C-alpha positions in Angstrom: -13.6 71.8 8.7 -16.7 70.9 6.7 -18.6 73.7 8.3 -15.9 76.2 7.4 -15.8 75.0 3.8 -19.5 75.2 3.6 -19.6 78.7 5.1 -16.9 79.8 2.6 -18.9 78.3 -0.2 -22.0 80.3 0.8 -20.0 83.5 0.9 -18.5 82.8 -2.6 -21.9 82.0 -4.1 -23.6 85.0 -2.6 -20.6 87.2 -3.9 -21.2 85.8 -7.4 -24.9 86.9 -7.2 -23.8 90.3 -5.9 -21.3 90.9 -8.7 -23.8 89.9 -11.3 -26.7 91.9 -9.8 -28.6 94.2 -12.1 -29.0 96.8 -9.3 -26.7 96.2 -6.3 -28.1 99.3 -4.5 -31.6 97.9 -4.5 -30.7 94.5 -2.9 -32.8 93.9 0.2 -30.3 92.4 2.6 -33.0 91.5 5.1 -34.7 89.3 2.5 -31.3 87.7 1.6 -30.4 87.1 5.3 -33.8 85.7 6.1 -33.6 83.4 3.1 -30.2 82.0 4.0 -31.3 81.6 7.6 -34.5 79.9 6.6 -32.4 77.4 4.5 -30.2 76.7 7.5 -33.1 76.2 9.9 -35.0 74.0 7.5 -31.9 71.9 6.8 -31.1 71.4 10.5 -34.7 70.6 11.3 -35.1 68.0 8.5 -31.6 66.4 8.9 -30.7 66.7 12.5 -33.9 67.1 14.7 -35.2 63.5 15.3 -38.9 64.1 15.6 -39.0 66.5 12.5 -36.9 64.1 10.5 -39.3 61.3 11.5 -42.2 63.3 10.2 -40.6 63.8 6.8 -39.3 60.3 6.8 -42.9 59.1 7.0 -43.7 61.1 3.8 -40.6 59.6 2.1 -41.7 56.1 3.2 -45.1 56.7 1.6 -43.2 57.6 -1.6 -41.2 54.5 -1.4 -44.4 52.5 -1.1 -45.6 54.2 -4.2 -42.4 53.4 -6.1 -42.6 49.7 -5.2 -46.3 49.6 -6.2 -45.3 51.2 -9.5 -42.6 48.6 -10.0 -45.1 45.8 -9.5 -47.5 47.4 -12.0 -44.6 47.7 -14.5 -43.7 44.0 -14.1 -47.3 43.1 -14.6 -47.4 45.2 -17.8 -43.9 44.6 -19.2 -42.9 41.3 -17.6 -39.2 40.5 -17.3 -38.3 43.8 -19.1 -39.2 45.7 -16.0 -37.4 43.5 -13.4 -34.4 45.0 -11.6 -31.2 44.2 -13.4 -32.9 43.6 -16.8 -31.4 44.9 -20.0 -34.1 47.5 -20.4 -34.4 48.2 -16.6 -34.3 52.0 -16.9 -36.9 52.4 -19.6 -39.4 49.9 -18.1 -38.9 50.5 -14.4 -37.8 54.1 -13.8 -39.9 55.9 -16.5 -43.2 54.3 -15.3 -42.5 56.0 -11.9 -42.9 59.3 -13.6 -46.3 58.4 -15.0 -47.6 57.3 -11.6 -46.2 60.2 -9.6 -47.7 62.6 -12.1 -51.1 60.9 -11.7 -50.7 61.1 -7.9 -49.9 64.8 -8.0 -52.9 65.5 -10.2 -55.1 63.6 -7.7 -53.7 65.4 -4.7 -54.3 68.7 -6.5 -57.9 67.8 -7.3 -58.6 66.9 -3.7 -57.2 70.2 -2.5 -54.4 68.6 -0.5 -51.6 70.0 -2.6 -53.0 73.5 -2.5 -53.1 73.5 1.3 -49.4 72.5 1.4 -48.5 75.1 -1.2 -50.5 77.8 0.6 -48.8 77.0 3.9 -45.3 77.2 2.5 -46.2 80.3 0.5 -47.6 82.0 3.6 -44.4 81.3 5.5 -42.2 82.9 2.8 -44.7 85.8 2.3 -44.5 86.8 5.9 -40.9 86.1 6.6 -39.2 87.3 3.4 -41.8 90.0 2.5 -42.4 88.7 -1.0 -45.4 89.4 -3.2 -48.3 87.0 -3.2 -47.4 85.8 -6.7 -43.7 85.2 -5.8 -44.6 83.3 -2.7 -47.1 81.1 -4.5 -44.8 80.4 -7.4 -41.9 79.5 -5.1 -44.0 77.1 -3.1 -45.7 75.6 -6.2 -42.3 75.0 -7.9 -41.3 72.7 -5.0 -44.3 70.3 -5.6 -45.4 70.6 -9.2 -42.5 71.9 -11.2 -41.6 74.7 -13.6 -44.2 74.0 -16.3 -47.3 73.8 -14.0 -46.4 76.3 -11.3 -47.1 79.4 -13.5 -50.7 78.2 -13.8 -51.1 78.7 -10.1 -50.4 82.4 -10.5 -51.9 82.8 -13.9 -54.2 85.8 -12.9 -51.0 87.7 -11.8 -48.6 86.9 -14.6 -49.4 89.8 -17.0 -48.8 92.5 -14.4 -45.9 91.0 -12.6 -42.7 93.0 -12.4 -39.4 91.9 -14.0 -38.1 91.1 -10.5 -41.2 88.9 -9.8 -40.7 87.1 -13.2 -37.1 86.5 -12.3 -38.2 85.0 -9.1 -40.6 82.7 -10.9 -38.1 81.6 -13.4 -35.3 81.0 -10.9 -37.6 79.0 -8.7 -38.5 76.8 -11.6 -34.8 76.2 -12.3 -33.9 75.5 -8.7 -36.4 72.8 -8.0 -37.8 69.6 -9.6 -41.3 68.4 -10.3 -43.2 65.8 -8.3 -43.3 63.5 -11.3 -39.5 63.1 -11.5 -39.0 63.0 -7.8 -40.0 59.4 -7.6 -37.8 58.6 -10.6 -34.7 60.0 -9.0 -35.5 58.1 -5.8 -35.7 54.9 -7.8 -32.5 55.6 -9.7 -30.3 56.5 -6.7 -31.9 54.0 -4.2 -31.9 51.1 -6.6 -33.8 48.0 -5.4 -32.8 48.7 -1.8 -35.6 49.9 0.5 -33.1 51.6 2.8 -31.4 53.2 -0.2 -34.7 54.6 -1.5 -35.5 55.9 1.9 -32.1 57.6 2.3 -32.0 59.3 -1.0 -35.7 60.1 -0.8 -35.1 62.0 2.4 -32.2 64.0 0.8 -34.2 64.7 -2.4 -37.1 66.0 -0.3 -34.9 68.1 1.8 -33.2 69.5 -1.3 -36.5 70.3 -2.9 -37.8 72.2 0.1 -34.7 74.2 1.1 -34.0 75.2 -2.5 -37.1 77.3 -2.6 -35.8 80.1 -0.2 -32.4 79.6 -1.9 -33.9 80.5 -5.3 -35.5 83.6 -3.8 -32.2 84.7 -2.4 -30.4 84.3 -5.7 -33.3 85.9 -7.7 -33.6 88.9 -5.4 -29.8 89.5 -5.5 -29.5 89.1 -9.3 -32.6 91.2 -10.0 -33.8 93.1 -7.0 -37.3 94.7 -6.8 -36.7 98.5 -7.2 -40.1 99.5 -5.7 -41.1 96.8 -3.2 -43.9 98.9 -1.6 -46.1 98.7 -4.7 -46.3 94.9 -5.2 -49.4 92.8 -4.5 -49.1 90.7 -1.3 -52.4 88.9 -1.3 -52.3 85.1 -1.5 -55.0 83.1 -3.4 -54.6 79.6 -4.7 -57.1 78.3 -7.3 -58.9 75.3 -6.0 -58.4 72.8 -8.8 -56.8 72.8 -12.3 -56.6 69.0 -12.4 -60.0 67.9 -13.7 -63.8 67.8 -13.3 -63.8 64.7 -11.0 -61.4 62.2 -9.5 -61.3 59.9 -12.5 -60.7 62.9 -14.8 -57.9 64.1 -12.5 -56.2 60.7 -12.6 -56.6 60.4 -16.3 -55.3 63.9 -16.9 -52.3 63.3 -14.6 -51.5 59.9 -16.2 -51.6 61.5 -19.7 -49.3 64.3 -18.6 -47.0 61.8 -16.9 -46.8 59.7 -20.1 -45.9 62.7 -22.1 -43.2 63.6 -19.6 -41.8 60.0 -19.4 -41.6 59.8 -23.2 -40.0 63.2 -23.4 -37.4 62.2 -20.7 -36.7 59.0 -22.5 -36.3 60.7 -25.9 -34.0 63.4 -24.4 -31.9 60.8 -22.7 -31.6 58.8 -26.0 -30.6 61.9 -28.0 -28.2 63.4 -25.4 -26.5 60.1 -24.7 -26.1 59.5 -28.4 -24.4 62.9 -28.8 -22.2 62.2 -25.8 -21.0 58.9 -27.3 -20.5 60.6 -30.7 -18.5 63.5 -29.1 -16.5 61.1 -27.0 -15.6 59.1 -30.2 -14.2 62.2 -31.8 -12.3 63.3 -28.6 -10.9 59.9 -28.0 -9.6 59.8 -31.6 -7.9 63.2 -31.0 -6.6 61.9 -27.7 -5.1 58.8 -29.3 -3.3 60.9 -31.9 -1.9 63.4 -29.3 -1.2 60.8 -26.6 -3.5 62.5 -24.2 -5.6 59.3 -23.6 -2.8 57.5 -21.9 -1.8 60.6 -19.8 -5.4 61.2 -18.7 -6.0 57.6 -17.8 -2.8 57.5 -15.8 -3.3 60.8 -14.0 -6.9 60.1 -13.1 -6.1 56.7 -11.7 -8.3 55.0 -14.3 -11.4 57.0 -13.5 -11.4 58.6 -17.0 -10.4 56.4 -20.0 -9.0 59.2 -22.2 -10.1 62.5 -23.5 -13.9 62.6 -23.2 -16.7 65.1 -22.6 -17.0 63.9 -19.1 -13.3 64.7 -18.4 -13.6 68.2 -19.9 -16.8 68.8 -17.8 -14.9 67.6 -14.8 -12.0 69.9 -15.3 -14.1 73.0 -16.0 -16.6 72.5 -13.2 -14.2 71.1 -10.5 -13.7 74.5 -8.8 -17.5 74.7 -8.3 -17.4 71.2 -6.8 -14.8 72.4 -4.3 -16.9 75.5 -3.4 -19.8 73.2 -2.3 -17.5 71.1 -0.1 -16.6 68.1 -2.2 -13.3 66.5 -1.3 -10.2 67.0 -3.5 -10.2 63.4 -4.8 -13.8 63.7 -6.0 -13.7 67.2 -7.4 -13.3 66.2 -11.1 -16.0 63.5 -10.9 -18.6 65.8 -9.3 -17.5 68.6 -11.6 -18.4 66.2 -14.5 -21.9 65.8 -13.0 -22.4 69.6 -12.6 -21.3 70.1 -16.2 -23.7 67.4 -17.5 -26.6 68.9 -15.5 -26.0 72.4 -16.8 -25.1 71.7 -20.5 -27.4 68.7 -20.9 -29.9 68.0 -18.1 -30.1 66.6 -14.5 -31.4 63.2 -15.7 -28.2 62.6 -17.5 -26.2 63.8 -14.5 -28.2 61.6 -12.1 -27.6 58.6 -14.4 -23.9 59.2 -14.2 -24.1 59.6 -10.4 -25.9 56.3 -10.2 -23.0 54.7 -12.1 -20.5 56.3 -9.7 -22.5 55.0 -6.8 -22.6 51.4 -8.2 -18.9 51.4 -9.0 -17.9 52.9 -5.6 -15.5 55.4 -7.3 -16.8 58.4 -5.3 -17.1 58.8 -1.5 -20.6 58.5 0.0 -20.3 62.1 1.3 -19.6 63.4 -2.2 -22.6 61.4 -3.6 -24.9 63.0 -1.1 -23.6 66.5 -1.8 -24.0 65.9 -5.5 -27.6 64.7 -4.9 -28.4 68.1 -3.6 -26.5 70.0 -6.2 -28.2 68.2 -9.1 -31.7 68.5 -7.7 -33.1 71.2 -10.0 -34.0 72.0 -13.6 -31.2 74.5 -14.1 -30.0 73.8 -17.6 -30.1 75.5 -21.0 -33.1 73.5 -22.2 -35.2 74.9 -19.3 -34.8 78.4 -20.6 -36.7 77.4 -23.8 -39.3 75.4 -21.8 -40.0 78.4 -19.5 -40.2 80.9 -22.4 -42.6 78.7 -24.3 -44.7 77.7 -21.3 -45.0 81.0 -19.4 -45.0 83.0 -22.7 -48.0 81.0 -23.9 -50.2 82.1 -20.9 -48.7 85.6 -20.6 -47.7 86.8 -24.1 -46.9 90.3 -22.9 -44.1 88.9 -20.7 -42.3 87.1 -23.5 -39.6 89.8 -24.0 -39.0 89.8 -20.2 -38.7 86.0 -20.2 -36.2 86.0 -23.1 -34.1 88.8 -21.5 -33.9 87.1 -18.1 -33.3 83.5 -19.3 -29.6 83.3 -18.8 -29.8 85.1 -15.5 -32.5 82.8 -14.3 -30.3 79.8 -15.2 -27.4 81.3 -13.2 -29.8 82.0 -10.3 -31.2 78.4 -10.3 -27.7 76.9 -10.5 -26.5 79.1 -7.6 -29.6 78.1 -5.5 -28.9 74.4 -6.0 -25.3 75.0 -5.0 -26.3 76.9 -1.9 -28.4 74.0 -0.9 -25.6 71.6 -1.6 -23.1 73.7 0.4 -25.5 73.8 3.4 -26.0 70.0 3.2 -22.2 69.5 3.1 -22.0 71.5 6.4 -24.4 69.1 8.1 -23.2 65.7 6.8 
C-alpha cells in the first residue's frame, strides 16, 4: 500500500510540473525518466543494499564524531549553557555545529577533496541526463556547499547560461541544504543519542543526494531547454576558492560559519516572535468565536486553539497525504510543510523535533517529514539567490527575478518527490 501511495504521489507531483510548464512541447521525457529512475536507484542503494548503506553510514558516523567534538568544544567555551537539556541548549549547542561544519567544508574544498566528489557526481548526471556542464556542476555542488556558494563553482559560465540552465541552478539550490546546516539538523533531530544522530544523519544524507536529480526533473519540466544541442557540456571545477593555505581556509570557513550561525539564530528569533504574536491574535479571535475549544477537541489536544500552526496544517495537509503521510498525521506534517515554505526549514525542523520529543507523530511520518523538509525552498531563498547570483552575474538579474517563484515551486516539488520515494521504501 505504501508503494502505491508513493507511486501515486510521484505521478501527482510530476503532473503539477507538467501543468505549470513554460513549454510542455519541449519537455525532454528521457531526461525526466532518467532523473526519476536515478532517484529510485540511489534511494534503494542507500537505504536497502547493506554494503552500500554501510559505506554511507561510515560517512555519517564521521559526521556524528564531528558533532560530538563540536559539542565538547562548545561546553569548553560556554560551560553549562552548552550542555544538553540546558535552558540555552539550542543557541549554544546546535549553532556551534554550523560554525564547525562550515570550517570543515572549507578545508575539504581547499584540499581538493570536495571538488573530486562534486566532479564525480556532476559527471554522472552529465552523462546520464544529458545536462550542460554548468547544470551538472551546479546540481552536484548544491548537494555539498549550498545555494550561496554553488554558483561560484560555475562563475565562468553564469553570464552566458540560458534561462533553462538558470532555472536548474536556482531549483537545485532550493531543493538541497548546505554542508554547514547538515550537522545542525543531525544534532537537532538526533538529540544526545548516538543512535539517533546516526539514524537521522543517514536519512538527511540520502535526502541531500537524491534531491539533486529530483531538482533537475522539476526544473526541466517547469522550464525545458528549447535548444539542447547548443549548450556547453564541458566540465571544469576550479581547484580552490577557500583560501591561500590550510589555516586561511579554516579561518575563512569559520568566519563564514559564524555569519551563517548568527543569521540562523537571528532569523529564528524574529520568525518565532512573529509566530507567537500571530498566535496571540488568532487565539483571541478563537476565544471570541468559540473556535479554540472546537479545534482542541477535534484535534485531540494536538492543537490548542486557532493558531498559525493549525492553519498551516489544514492548508498543507493534502500535500502531506500526497507524499505518503498517514491520515492521523496529515495536519501535523502539513504544519511543518507550511512553516518550511512560508518561514524556513529551520523553524520546521524545530517543530519536528518537538513532535519527536512529545511522541505525537508516528516514526514513519517523522522520517518522511525529514526528507520533505531537507531543502532551502522558501520565500526568503528567492531573495538570497537573486542577491547572491545577481552579484556575480548582473546580466542575469532579470532572469533570476522572473524565475524566482517557479524555482521555489520546483525546489518544493523536488523535496516532495524525495519524500514520496522515501515513503515507498520505509
